[in-house]
C-alpha positions in Angstrom: -58.6 128.3 -19.2 -61.5 130.6 -18.7 -61.4 134.3 -19.7 -60.3 137.0 -17.4 -62.9 138.4 -15.0 -64.0 142.0 -15.4 -66.0 144.7 -13.6 -67.2 148.1 -14.8 -64.8 151.0 -14.3 -67.7 152.9 -12.7 -67.1 150.9 -9.5 -63.4 151.9 -9.4 -64.2 155.6 -10.0 -66.8 155.6 -7.2 -64.5 154.0 -4.7 -61.7 156.4 -5.5 -64.1 159.4 -5.2 -65.4 158.0 -1.8 -61.9 157.6 -0.5 -61.4 161.4 -0.6 -58.2 163.4 -0.2 -56.3 160.7 1.7 -55.2 159.0 -1.5 -53.7 160.1 -4.9 -56.9 159.6 -7.0 -55.2 159.9 -10.4 -52.5 157.3 -9.4 -55.1 154.9 -8.2 -57.2 155.1 -11.3 -54.1 154.8 -13.5 -53.2 151.6 -11.6 -56.3 149.9 -13.0 -55.9 151.4 -16.5 -58.4 154.3 -16.2 -57.5 157.7 -17.6 -58.5 160.0 -14.7 -59.1 162.9 -17.1 -61.4 160.9 -19.5 -65.2 161.1 -19.2 -66.8 158.4 -17.0 -67.7 155.4 -19.1 -69.5 152.6 -17.3 -69.0 150.5 -20.5 -65.3 150.5 -19.9 -64.4 147.3 -18.2 -61.3 146.6 -16.0 -59.9 143.3 -14.8 -61.4 142.3 -11.4 -58.0 141.3 -10.0 -56.7 144.8 -10.6 -59.8 146.3 -9.0 -59.4 144.2 -5.9 -55.7 145.2 -5.7 -56.6 148.9 -6.0 -59.0 148.5 -3.0 -56.2 146.9 -1.0 -53.8 149.7 -2.0 -56.4 152.3 -0.8 -56.8 150.4 2.5 -53.1 150.6 2.9 -53.3 154.4 2.8 -56.5 155.2 4.7 -58.8 153.6 7.2 -61.1 151.8 4.8 -63.6 150.4 7.4 -66.4 152.7 6.2 -65.3 153.1 2.6 -67.7 150.4 1.2 -70.7 152.2 2.8 -69.6 155.6 1.5 -69.1 154.1 -2.0 -72.5 152.3 -2.0 -74.3 155.4 -0.7 -72.9 157.4 -3.7 -74.2 155.0 -6.4 -76.9 156.5 -8.6 -79.3 154.6 -10.9 -78.7 157.1 -13.8 -75.0 156.0 -13.8 -75.9 152.4 -14.6 -77.0 153.0 -18.2 -79.7 150.7 -19.6 -79.6 148.5 -16.6 -80.3 151.4 -14.3 -83.2 152.5 -16.4 -84.6 149.0 -16.4 -84.3 148.9 -12.6 -86.1 152.2 -12.4 -88.9 151.4 -14.9 -89.8 148.0 -13.3 -93.2 148.2 -11.6 -92.2 146.9 -8.1 -88.9 146.7 -6.2 -89.0 142.9 -6.5 -89.2 143.2 -10.3 -86.3 145.7 -10.2 -84.1 143.2 -8.3 -85.2 140.5 -10.8 -83.7 142.6 -13.5 -80.4 142.7 -11.7 -80.5 138.9 -11.2 -81.0 138.5 -14.9 -78.9 141.2 -16.5 -75.9 141.7 -14.1 -73.7 139.7 -16.5 -73.7 142.8 -18.8 -71.9 144.6 -16.0 -69.6 142.1 -14.4 -68.4 138.6 -14.9 -67.4 138.1 -11.3 -70.8 138.3 -9.6 -74.1 136.5 -9.9 -77.3 137.5 -8.1 -80.1 135.3 -6.9 -83.6 136.1 -5.4 -84.4 133.3 -3.0 -87.7 133.1 -1.0 -87.0 132.2 2.7 -88.7 132.5 6.1 -89.6 136.1 6.7 -89.3 137.3 3.1 -86.9 137.0 0.1 -83.1 137.0 0.1 -81.2 139.1 -2.6 -78.0 137.0 -2.7 -74.6 138.1 -4.0 -72.6 135.1 -5.3 -68.9 135.8 -5.9 -66.4 133.0 -6.1 -62.8 133.2 -4.7 -60.9 133.8 -1.5 -62.2 136.4 0.9 -59.1 138.6 0.7 -59.4 142.2 1.8 -60.1 143.5 -1.8 -63.0 141.1 -2.2 -64.4 141.8 1.3 -64.5 145.5 0.7 -66.0 145.0 -2.8 -68.8 142.7 -1.4 -69.7 145.2 1.3 -69.8 148.0 -1.3 -72.0 145.9 -3.6 -74.5 145.2 -0.9 -74.6 148.9 0.1 -75.1 149.8 -3.6 -78.0 147.4 -3.9 -79.8 149.2 -1.0 -78.9 152.6 -2.4 -80.5 152.1 -5.7 -83.6 150.5 -4.1 -84.1 153.6 -2.0 -84.0 155.7 -5.2 -87.2 153.9 -6.6 -89.0 153.4 -3.3 -91.8 155.8 -2.4 -91.3 155.5 1.4 -88.1 155.1 3.5 -86.7 151.7 3.0 -84.7 149.4 5.3 -84.0 145.7 4.9 -85.0 143.2 7.6 -81.3 142.0 7.9 -78.1 142.1 6.0 -75.9 139.0 5.9 -72.1 139.1 5.2 -69.9 136.0 5.0 -66.6 137.4 6.2 -65.8 138.4 9.8 -66.7 141.9 11.0 -64.4 144.8 10.5 -63.1 146.8 13.6 -66.3 149.0 13.6 -69.7 148.2 12.2 -71.7 151.3 13.3 -71.6 152.9 9.9 -72.9 149.7 8.3 -75.8 149.4 10.7 -76.6 153.1 10.4 -76.6 152.9 6.6 -78.6 149.7 6.2 -81.0 150.7 9.1 -81.1 147.0 10.3 -79.0 144.4 11.9 -75.9 143.4 9.9 -74.7 139.9 10.7 -71.1 139.2 9.8 -69.7 135.7 9.6 -72.9 134.5 8.0 -73.3 131.7 5.4 -74.3 134.1 2.7 -73.7 137.6 1.3 -77.3 138.8 1.1 -80.0 141.3 1.9 -83.3 140.0 3.4 -86.4 142.0 2.5 -89.9 141.4 3.7 -92.5 140.6 1.0 -94.4 143.8 1.5 -91.3 145.9 0.7 -90.6 143.9 -2.5 -94.2 144.2 -3.6 -94.4 148.0 -3.2 -94.9 149.9 -6.5 -91.8 151.9 -7.6 -92.1 155.7 -7.9 -91.2 155.7 -11.6 -92.4 152.2 -12.6 -93.7 152.1 -16.2 -94.9 148.8 -17.8 -94.4 149.9 -21.4 -90.9 151.4 -20.9 -90.0 148.4 -18.7 -90.8 145.9 -21.5 -88.9 147.9 -24.1 -85.8 148.1 -21.9 -86.0 144.4 -21.1 -86.1 143.6 -24.8 -83.0 145.8 -25.3 -81.1 144.1 -22.5 -82.2 140.6 -23.7 -80.7 141.4 -27.0 -77.4 142.4 -25.4 -77.4 139.3 -23.2 -78.0 137.2 -26.3 -74.9 138.6 -28.0 -72.9 138.1 -24.8 -74.0 134.4 -24.6 -73.6 133.3 -28.2 -70.3 135.0 -29.1 -67.7 135.5 -26.4 -65.8 138.7 -27.2 -62.6 138.3 -29.3 -60.6 140.1 -26.7 -61.6 137.6 -24.0 -60.7 134.7 -26.3 -57.4 136.3 -27.1 -56.5 136.8 -23.5 -57.2 133.2 -22.7 -55.0 132.1 -25.6 -52.2 134.4 -24.6 -52.4 133.2 -21.0 -52.1 129.6 -22.1 -49.1 130.4 -24.4 -47.1 132.4 -22.0 -45.3 129.5 -20.4 -43.5 129.0 -23.7 -42.3 132.6 -23.7 -43.7 135.8 -25.2 -46.4 134.7 -27.7 -46.3 135.9 -31.3 -49.4 137.6 -32.7 -49.5 135.3 -35.8 -49.6 132.2 -33.6 -52.4 133.5 -31.4 -54.3 134.7 -34.5 -54.0 131.2 -36.1 -55.3 129.6 -32.9 -58.4 131.8 -33.1 -58.9 131.0 -36.8 -57.8 134.4 -38.1 -55.0 135.9 -40.2 -52.6 138.1 -38.4 -53.8 141.1 -40.4 -57.5 140.4 -39.6 -56.7 139.8 -35.9 -54.8 143.1 -35.7 -57.6 145.0 -37.4 -60.3 143.5 -35.0 -58.2 144.3 -32.0 -57.9 147.8 -33.2 -61.7 148.0 -33.5 -61.8 147.3 -29.8 -59.1 150.0 -29.1 -56.4 147.4 -28.3 -53.0 146.4 -29.7 -51.6 142.9 -29.4 -48.7 144.2 -27.3 -51.0 146.0 -24.8 -53.2 142.9 -24.6 -50.2 140.6 -23.9 -48.9 143.0 -21.3 -52.3 143.3 -19.5 -52.7 139.5 -19.6 -49.3 139.0 -18.2 -50.0 141.4 -15.3 -53.4 139.9 -14.6 -52.1 136.4 -14.6 -49.2 137.3 -12.4 -51.5 139.0 -9.8 -53.8 136.0 -9.8 -50.9 133.5 -9.4 -49.4 135.5 -6.5 -52.6 135.0 -4.6 -51.9 131.2 -4.7 -49.1 130.4 -2.2 -48.4 127.1 -3.9 -46.5 128.8 -6.7 -43.0 130.1 -6.1 -41.9 133.4 -7.6 -39.7 131.6 -10.0 -42.6 129.5 -11.2 -44.8 132.6 -11.7 -42.0 134.2 -13.7 -42.0 131.2 -16.0 -45.8 130.9 -16.3 -46.0 134.6 -17.3 -43.4 134.3 -20.0 -40.2 135.5 -18.4 -37.0 133.7 -18.9 -35.5 135.0 -15.6 -37.1 135.9 -12.3 -35.2 139.3 -12.2 -36.9 140.4 -15.5 -40.3 139.4 -14.0 -39.6 141.4 -10.8 -38.7 144.5 -12.9 -41.8 144.2 -15.0 -44.1 143.6 -12.0 -42.7 146.6 -10.2 -43.3 148.7 -13.3 -46.9 147.5 -13.5 -47.9 147.7 -9.8 -45.3 149.9 -8.1 -44.0 147.1 -5.8 -42.1 143.8 -6.1 -43.9 140.5 -6.4 -42.7 139.4 -3.0 -44.0 142.6 -1.3 -47.3 142.3 -3.2 -47.7 138.7 -2.0 -46.8 139.7 1.6 -49.4 142.5 1.5 -52.1 140.0 0.3 -51.3 137.5 3.1 -51.8 140.2 5.7 -55.1 141.4 4.2 
C-alpha cells in the first residue's frame, strides 16, 4: 500500500480565510488537524483526503462557486518558503514554472506539474489522480488560480494566459473565473492546464537573479534528494498501520518490528516528529475510512472491519467523533458532490 497523500496546511488556511464569516473558521481548521491559534507553518502537512472533505464541508455552508478564485488570488510567493523564493529568483516566468514542475513534491504528494509545448505556446499542466468529487474540483480550480496569482507577482507587465482548461464541468457561474484569469476558461476539457504564449514565458522576471536562483535550486535539490532516497518514517508507519488494521488495532511493537526498529527506538523517532503511536493510528484509521467511503463497492460493515473495528456501531461512533457526522451521512454527501 502506498503512503497517505498530503498537502501543505497553507492551502487549508488560505481557503478558510477566503471563505469569510459564513463558516466557523476555527472548527474547519480543527477538522483537518490545524491549531487555529498556532502560527502559520507551510511545512505542516495535512492528509489530502481530509483537506478535500473540509472543502466539501465549506461548500455545504456557503456558496463556494467563487471560493477557488478568491483563494488563488490571496496566495503570496513569500508564503511558499524556499520554493516561493526560487520561483521569484528565476530569470524568466518559464524558468519559474520549471521550478514548480521540478520541486512541487516538496509541497504536495497529490499533484504533479508538467510544462508541455503545444500549438500557440506552452501548457502548464496540473496532474492530479482520483475521482473528480467536489473537494478535488474546488482544489484544482484554486491551484490553477494560485499559479496565475504567483506569476503576476513576478511579471513586469499585466499578465493573462491565452486560455485556461479545466477537466470537470462548469460550476453554475463562471464570470469570476473569466474575470480573474482574463481569458477564456474552457470547462469539460481534457486537461487541467494554463496555456501561455511563448513571449509571456520568455519575459524577464522583476526580481530574477541568476546567482540567488542557482543557490536556491541547489538547496531545493538537496531537499528533493532526501525526499527521494529515504521515505519519511511517519509515512512508512502509516502504510504499515493501514495494512495491519484489518486484524484489529495494531500494536506498536509489531509495527516497529516490521520497520526494523525496537519499540523504544520507534517511539523516540515518532516523538522527534511530534507524533505518538496512538495519534498516528487514529489519524490513519480516519484517513483510511474517508478514502474507503469514497468507494461505493465497500459496505459500511466492510469499512469498519478494514479500519480495525470489531463492530460497525463502534466504527460509527468513532467516525462521528472524527468528522462530526455518521459514515452513512458522509458517503451520501460525497455522492451528491
